[in-house]
Every structure is written in structure tokens, then in C-alpha cells.
C-alpha positions in Angstrom: -1.4 3.1 -51.2 1.7 3.4 -48.4 4.6 4.8 -49.6 7.6 2.8 -48.2 9.3 4.8 -44.8 12.7 3.9 -42.8 10.1 4.7 -39.3 8.1 2.1 -38.0 4.6 2.8 -36.7 3.1 0.5 -34.4 -0.1 -1.4 -35.2 -3.3 -0.6 -33.4 -4.0 -2.5 -30.1 -6.9 -3.3 -28.5 -8.4 -1.3 -25.7 -7.5 -3.6 -22.3 -9.2 -2.4 -19.0 -7.9 -3.7 -15.5 -9.5 -2.6 -12.2 -7.7 0.0 -10.5 -8.5 -0.8 -6.8 -9.1 -4.7 -7.0 -9.2 -6.2 -3.4 -8.8 -9.9 -3.5 -9.9 -9.9 -0.1 -13.2 -8.8 -0.7 -13.6 -10.8 -3.7 -12.9 -13.6 -1.3 -15.4 -12.7 1.6 -18.3 -12.1 -1.4 -17.4 -15.6 -2.3 -17.6 -17.3 0.8 -21.0 -15.4 1.8 -22.5 -16.3 -1.4 -21.8 -19.9 -1.1 -23.0 -20.0 2.6 -26.3 -18.5 1.2 -26.9 -21.3 -1.1 -25.9 -23.7 1.5 -28.0 -22.8 4.0 -30.3 -20.3 2.6 -32.7 -19.6 5.7 -30.3 -20.9 8.6 -27.4 -18.3 10.3 -23.7 -18.3 8.4 -21.9 -20.6 10.3 -19.5 -19.2 13.2 -16.5 -20.2 11.2 -17.3 -18.1 8.1 -18.4 -15.3 10.4 -14.8 -16.0 12.5 -12.7 -15.7 9.2 -14.6 -12.9 7.8 -14.3 -10.8 11.0 -10.6 -11.9 10.9 -9.8 -10.7 7.5 -11.3 -6.9 8.1 -9.2 -6.7 11.3 -6.0 -7.8 9.0 -7.1 -5.0 6.7 -7.6 -2.5 9.5 -3.9 -3.0 11.2 -2.2 -2.8 7.8 -4.7 0.5 7.0 -3.5 2.2 10.7 0.1 1.2 10.0 0.1 2.9 6.6 -1.8 5.9 8.0 0.9 6.7 10.9 3.5 6.4 8.4 2.2 8.7 5.6 1.7 11.0 8.8 5.2 11.3 10.0 5.8 11.7 6.3 3.7 14.3 5.9 4.7 15.4 9.5 8.5 14.9 8.1 7.8 16.9 5.3 6.3 20.2 7.1 8.8 20.6 9.6 11.1 20.7 6.6 9.3 23.5 5.2 9.0 25.1 7.8 12.3 24.8 9.0 13.4 26.0 5.6 11.1 29.5 5.9 12.5 30.2 9.3 15.9 28.6 8.5 16.9 28.7 5.2 19.2 25.8 4.0 20.8 25.2 6.6 17.8 22.8 7.7 19.0 20.4 5.3 22.2 20.0 6.8 20.5 18.7 10.4 19.2 15.9 7.9 23.0 15.1 6.8 23.7 14.8 10.7 20.8 12.6 11.1 21.0 10.6 8.3 23.9 8.5 9.6 21.9 7.6 12.8 18.8 6.2 11.0 20.9 4.1 8.7 22.5 2.9 11.2 20.0 1.8 13.3 18.4 0.2 10.9 21.4 -1.9 9.7 22.1 -2.8 13.5 18.0 -4.2 13.4 19.1 -6.2 10.6 21.7 -7.8 11.4 19.8 -8.9 14.9 17.2 -10.3 13.0 20.0 -12.4 10.4 21.8 -13.7 13.8 
């Protein structure tokens, strides 16, 4: 028997699992490979499929290399900030206050050029 209360509890919900690292490009490539194998079981994959597959991998490599460069720059900035803080104290943060207007100036200038 349930007692009346002012607080409502949530109902039970079902467990729903979504894969964390779903890669739609990889799924598309695997689908194309399966279709090619079914259509041409003994023959090699046509050059059209092969070129689209290699282009997809090259695109992913470019994106990942850009991301790794950005990650390296962020890590280097964090390390430089920490080392500067250890050696010079809070004065290092004033450098960021001086550099940040330059950063925003060049960033906004680049956006205005692209709109024109």
C-alpha cells in the first residue's frame, strides 16, 4: 500500500545504449565493400569503389591531423602557462590579458573579410 505524498518519484525507465564511437563513414565503407563483394564475388573491387574508399580515408586523416595540431598547441599553451606561473607567479596571467585583444582583433578581422 502506497502512502500519499507531495513528492513524486520518477517511473522506471528502460536501459537504452547508444554506441559512443559510431563512425558513419566507416559504416558506409563497410556497406559498399559488402555490396561489392556480393555483386562481384570473384572479381576485384571496381576502381570507382576503391577511389571513393581511399578518398574517405584521406579526408579522415586530414581532419585528424588538424585536430592533433590544435590539441598540441593547447597542451603547449597550458604547459607554458604553468611553467611561467611557477617561475614568475601571477604576472604570467597579465600577458594573456595583453595578448587576448590581439587574438580577438585578428579573429574578427578574418570574419569581416569572409563576409565581404
